[in-house]
N, C-alpha and C positions, 0 to 999 in steps of 0.2 A: 366227516363233518363238512368237507368241501364239496361243492357241486362239481360236476364233471368239467364244466368250463373253468371254474376256479383252479381245479387241479391241473388242467392243461397249461394254464398261464403261469401258475406257480412253478411247475416243473420246468417250463421253458426258461424262465428267469434264473432258476437255480442252476440249470445246465450251463447257461452262459457264464455265470459267476463262478460256480464251483466244479464244473466239468463232471467227471465220473463220480463225484461225491453227491451228486444230485439226489439219488434215491434215499441215501442215508439221512441227508438233511431233511428231505420231505417227510420221512417217517417220524423224525423227531418233532417236526412241526405239527404233524397230525396228533401226536401224543400231547403236545403242549396245549393245543387248542380244543382237545376233545371235551365235550360236555360243558363248554363255557356257557353261562347264562347269557341270554340275549338282553343286555341292559336297556337297549333303546331300539325303537323301530327305525329302520333306514328309510326315512321319508323326507321331511322338510330339510332344506339346506339352511339358508339364511334369508333374511328379508330386510325391508326398510326399518324394521323395529330393532335391528341389531346394531349396537355400538359397544365397543370394548374399551375398558380402562386398562392401561398398562401401568403396572406398579410393582415395586418390590414389596415383599411381605412386611418389611420394616421401614417403609417410607414415612409412615406416620406413627409416632410413638407417644406414650403417656407413661409417666413414672408409675411403677407398680402393676402394669398390665403387660401381658404378652402382646407383642406387636401385631400378630395376626388377629387377635381378638379386637384390638383397637381399630385395625383396618376394617374388620367386619362391622363394627359399630358405625364407622364413618360411612360405609357403603349403605347401611340401613337408613341412616339419618339424612343423607344428602343425595344419593344417586339411585335410590330404589326405582324411581319413575323415569330415569334417564338411560341407564346402562343395562344392557342385557347380559354382559359378560365381563370378566376380568382376567387379564393376563397376569398371573402371579409369576414374576421373574424368579429365577432359581432360589428355592427355599430350602435346599438340601445343605447338609454340612459341607463346608468348602474351605479351601486354603488360600485362595487369591482371586483376583478379578471380580470382586463383589458377587461371588456365587458361581461364576462360569468355570471354575476349576473344582469340580464336584468330587468330594471324598467318598460319599455313600449315596448312590442313586435312590435308595429305597427308604431313606430316613428324612425326617424334617429337622432342620437345625433347631435344637432345643431353645436357643436364644430367641427364636421367633414364635415357637409354639409347638403344636403336635399335629398329627393327622386329624385329630378331632376338630381343631380349628379350620383346617383345610376343608374337611367334609361339611362343616357348618356353612362355610361360604358357598361351597358347591351345591348345597341344598337350596340356595336362593337365587343364584345366578349361574350361568355357564362359566366354566373355568378353563383357561388354557394353562397347561403345564409346559415347562421347558424340558425338552429332551436334549441334553447337552452330550451328544453321542459321537462327536468327532474325536473327543479327547477326554481325559480324566486326570484327576490330581495325582501328583507324585505320592501323596500321603494315602491314596486309596489302598484298600486291601489287595486289589488286583495287581497294582504296580509293586507293592511291597513283596508280594509272593513271587513276582517276576524277579526282583532283585535277589531274593533268597534262594533262587534256583528251583522253585516248585515247578515240576514238569508241566503241570496243567496250564500254567500261565506263561510259558516261555515264548509262545507265538501270539500273545495278546497285544504285543507292541512291535514297532517296526525298528529293528536293529539295522543300522546303516553304516557304511564305510565313509568316514569323513574325507577320504581321498577321491571319492567319486565326483563327477561333474553334476552339480545341481543347478546350473545356470538357467535351465529351462523351467524350473519350478516357479509357479506363481507365489509371490510372497506378500501376504497382507500386512506384515509388520516389518519394521527395520530392525530385525533381531536375527540371531543365528538360527538356521533351520534345524540343526542337530544339537543335542545336549548330551554331554558326557555324564554318565552316572556310574556309581560303584555297585557292582553285583558280586555274587558269589564266585563268578568267573573272572573278576577283575573289572577294568574300566570298559564300559560299553557305551556306544553312541546311539541314542534313540531319537526318533523323529518328533519334533515339537513345532508345529506350524505356528502357534500363537505365542507361547512362552515356555520357559524351562519348567514351569510347574503344570503345564497342560500337555500331557503325553498323548500323542495320537494313537488311537486304537487301530488294530490291524484286522480289517474286515476280510482279508484273504483267508483268515482263519474262521471257519464256519462256526466255531464255538463262540466267538465274539458276536457274530450276527445273531445267533440263537439266544445268547444272554440278553442282548439289546431288545429283541422281540419280546422276551419275557418281561423285561422292565417296562416296555410300552404298554403291555397288557395290564401290568400291575398299576400303572398310572390311571388307566381307564377304570380299574376297580376302585381306585381311591377317589374318583369323581371327575377326572379329566374329560371334558367334552372336545377340547382342541388339544392337539399335540404340536408344539412348535419344534421343528427339527433344526437345531442350531448349527450354523456353519457347515451344513451338510455337503456343500460343493466340494469340500476337501476330503471326503471320506475314503476315496480309493487312491492309492499311491502306485505309480508306475514310473520307474526311473527313465529319465530322458524324455519325459512328457511334462506338460504344465501341472499335472497332478490336481487339476480342478475341472469339474464338469465331465469327468470321464464317463464312458458308456456304462462301466460297472457301477458308478455312483447312481446314475439314473435307474439302473436295473434294481439296485438295492431299495431305493425309495419306492419303486413300483411294487416290489415285494412287500414292503411295509403297508402300502395301500391295499393290496390284495388280502393280506393277513388281517388288517383292521376291518375291512369289509366283511370278512368271514367270521372273525372272532369278536369284534366289537363294532357292529354296524352303527352308523351314525356318527362315529368319531371323525373329526375333521383334521386332516393333516395340513400343516402350513410350513412351507420351507423358508428359511432365512438365508438368502444368498445375496450379499451386498456386492453386486456385480453389474456390468452393463445390461441394459434392458433386454436385449435379445437372448443373452445367456440366462437371465433371470426367468423369463417367461417359458424357457424350455422345460422348466420344472412342472409345468402344467401337463407335460406329456402330450397325449392326444386329446386331452380335455376330460378324460374319464379314467385314466389308468395311473396317474401319478399324484401330485399334490392337488388338494381341493382349492388351496389358496396360496398365493405368493405375495410377499411384501412388495409394495409399489415403491421401490427404492428411488426412482428418478424424481418422485414428487417433492420431497423436502428440498433438494437443491434447486429445482426449477421454480418453486414458489418463492424461495429466498431470493433467487436471482431476479425474479419479476419485481419484487418490492425494492431491492437495492437499485435496480436500473430504471424503475418506474415504467416498465414496458412488459407486455405479456406475449409478444410474438412467439417466443420459443415455447413457453408453456402451452399456449393455445395450439400451436402446430403439433406438439407432442400429444396433447389431450385428444386431438382429432383422430389419432391412430389407435386409441386404447379400446380394446374390446376383449372380454373374457372368451375363451375358446368354446365354452359349453355352458349349459344351464346348471351344471354341477360344479362350476368353478367360479372364483371371484378374486379380485385383487383386494389385498389388505392395505388400505390407504392409511398413511400416517405422516406426520410432519416431524414429530419428536419422539424419542425413546430414550432408554437408559444409555444407549450408545450416542455417539455424535452424529453429525449430518454427513453421511457418506457422499463423497463427490465422484467416486469412480463410476457410479451408475449414470452420471451426467455426461460422461465422455462420449463424444459423437453427437451430443445435443448442444453442449456448450463448448466453446473453444478453450484451449489451454489458458489463453490470456483471460478469458471470462472467469474461469475457475480460480485462477490466481487472484484476480480482482476481488472475487467473492471472499476468498480466504483472508485477504488483507483487510477487508471491511469488518469481518468477524473479529479479527485481532484488534482492530481499532475500537470495537465495541467491548473489549475486555475478554474475548474468547481466545482459544488456543487452536493450533493446527497440528494434527498428527500426520506423519509421512510414512510412505512405504518404499521399499527397495524395488527398483525397476529391473534388476538383474544385470544392468550394464554399468553399475557403479554410481548411478544417479538415483535421486529420490524425487518423489512428487507427492502433492497433497493426497491423503487418503480419507481423512475425516476432519470435519470442523467440530471442535469441542466447545460447545456453548449451549446454554439454555436457548430455546428457540425465540423467546421474547427478546433477549438481548442480541441474538444474531440478527434479528429484524431491525432493531432500533438501538441507537446510542443510549446508554444509561442516563445521560444528562438531558435527553430530549424531554419535552413536557409529557407528563404522565398520560394525559388524555390522548395525545397523539400515539404514544406507545401502545396504549390499550386498543385504540381504533385499528392500528395497523395489524396488531396481533389477532384481533377478532375477525378481521377481514381475511387473514390467512387461514384461520380455522374454518371460515365459511367455505373456502375453496375445498378444503379437506372433506367437509361434511357433504358437499354437493355432488361430488364425482361418483361415477359408477364404482361399485365395490362396497366393502364394509369398512367404516372408519374405526381407527384405534387412536385414543387420546391418552397421551402420557399424563400421569398424575400432576407433574409440575406444570404442564400446559393448562390442565383443567383448573389448577389453583393459582395460576399467574405467578409462578416463582421466577426468580432471576438467577444469574450466575452465582454459584457457591464458591467464591474465591477462597474462603477459609478452608473448605473441604479439599481443594487442590493443595494448599499449603500443608495440610495435615497428612494427606496420603502420598503426595508427590506424584499422583496420577492425573493426567489431563481429563479423563472421563468423569472424575469426581465433581467436576464443575456443574454437572447436570444430574447429580445423584444425592442431593441434599436430603438429610433426615429431618423431617418436620416435627415440631412439637404440636401435638394434637390440640392442646388448649389454645395455643397461639393461632392455629389455623381456624379454630371455631370462633375466636374473637374477631379475626379479620373477616371471616365470612359474614359476621353479624354487623360489621361496620360498612355502611353504604358508601363511605368515602374511600375505602381501601381499594387498592389495585386487585387484590384477590377477589373481593366481592364483585367488582365490576366485571372481571373476566369470567369468573365462575358462572354468574347469572346470565351473561351474554351468551356463553357457550350453551348453557342449559336451555335458553329460549330457542336456540337454533336446532339443538338436538330434538326438542319436542316437535318442532315443525317437521323435521325430517321423519321422525317416527310416525307422524300422523298422515303422511302423504305417500300413497302407493307409487307416485312418480319417482320416489327415491329408492325404490327397490333396487338391489344390486345389479339386476339385469335389465332394468327399464332403459329404454333408448336414451341416448345422450347426444346432444348437438352443441357444437361450439360456435358462437357467433362473434365475429370480429367487429365490434361496435366502435372501438377507439384503440389506438396503440397502447394506452395505459390501462385498459379495462379488460378484465377476464369475465366472460359471460358464458354460462353453461345452461342449456335448456334440458330438463328432464321431463319425459313424457310418460303418462299412465297408459300402458298398452291395453288395459281392459276397459276402463271407463272413459278414456280420452282425456284431454286437458293437459296443460303443461305448467311447469314451474320453472322460473328463471332465477338464477342466482347471479347477481351482477356485482363485481368487485372493482373499485377504483384503486389501483396500486400507487397512484401518484399523490403528491402533496398539493395538487391543484384541483379545483373544480373543473369538471368537463361536461360538455353537453353531448347527449346521446340521442340518436334516433333509435327508438325501441323496436325490438324484433316482432312485437305483437301488440295489439290493443283490443279491448281495454285491459289494464292490469291493476291488481290490488296488492299493496304492500302487506305481506303476511305478518310482519312484525308490528305494524302500526294500524293496520286495517284501512289505511288511507288509499283512496282510489285515484289513479292518475288520469288526468284529463289530457287528451291529445296523444300524439305519437312521439313526443320527445320528453326528456327529463334532464335535469342537471344533477350529476352525481357529485356529492361533496367529497373533499379530499379524504382518502383512505377509508371511505365508507363502503358498506356492503348492503345489498338490497335483496330481499327474498320476495319475489313477485309471482303472483298466480294469475294465469290467464282466466278472465271472468267469462 
């Protein structure tokens, strides 16, 4: 079923990772992928019409309904003309970390619904599934059989000597790297990058790799159009190295790409690697052989910094360098997600002092800060835990200013090259869930509130509510983006330096010509601008600008089309 070229590349990667076991692994892959139906044509990638919602299956609930059914109704009633795709965060049975400690990769958490509800959503929009494949729950069948001494599962996990030197290992959490567990052989220490309930899988065992390939194909069969490879930078472990971004990790992801292209053409792979920019974009490979999309991790902290400091020099300078490596790749742009605002990707772009100042302001706004071990006994900020609305503005600031600042930040997200992803709590104008943090004791709960569907409906119907104001402002801008070919993910992008406090991006239609300008004033003051082109028309108001200057109101955003 593989073409000659595909077989050559697959064998090369297998030889690098598994050595003389290459042929045996290849033969098993052949059997696994034989006679697979071609679910979709491998043609279109993404366009300006693509915007993704990020949500848990249970983010919106109504008494007496399965949450996935309730979510489906919300999508049909409110976003059918706005969003082309939805990222359903882990909906599998789990034991911790709000779904990211998966107990069974092939089941739907019955508290949320069933595969029937997943497939109903997938029948109307594209869906992204999470492939949480760096680690698995202690309660999983795989790990329980490992503990019981089942020979098949003895090499599924990484047994390590606690007396070894692990100082070179990159640590994303301020927690022990190894966790002691009781097995049939006594106490054993296993590798746990993220938590004691998230046991790292051992990809040096080809059976693990083959099982994961089988699971990815199963997800495609259940309706996945996108596969989000969670925390994949840590997949391969090699003692006395950083154990992140190793060559074997990249080879494994390239194998996933090759196998999806062969067995599930059209499936889009997106890597989640919350790391500095240069390491992150390495997951594009050569532009055709690894991830189709990577998360644009520097964007959230750089936009936040711009509004905090009321200057856009760092954001503008960084945005001038952004370009996808090929027409078959794109950045996945986002400001908020189920996680916090990662600051590690901003290192090298913002100084340590600027990152600390940003963290202090988020704390002053009611947020929290998570820290990581640096390997030398010190800790540094890793993640700002806050709803993005509150991260931008103090909760006691006037509501109209909070809304204006937030909508302007979303305008930057929607205007840049790539595909935008909007977290459900951003679309709905949510604020910090302090009660959730008190209930769970986890910092990330601050931005994972479970919403009452009836209360959301009432707020969206109330023109005076913050939810109504933010939802409809975002919807207006998504509609503009969807209708303009200049916002195609690969359409040219030019950054204009109009004023220290202003971010201005020009997007150009490469086929029909013409440009659209998105202009955002990050400051609390009105500023006068010399426009980059004339004449211009405001696409939100249809107002035509006379002359070559304009006054940008405080915290305002303008979507302007060259006439």
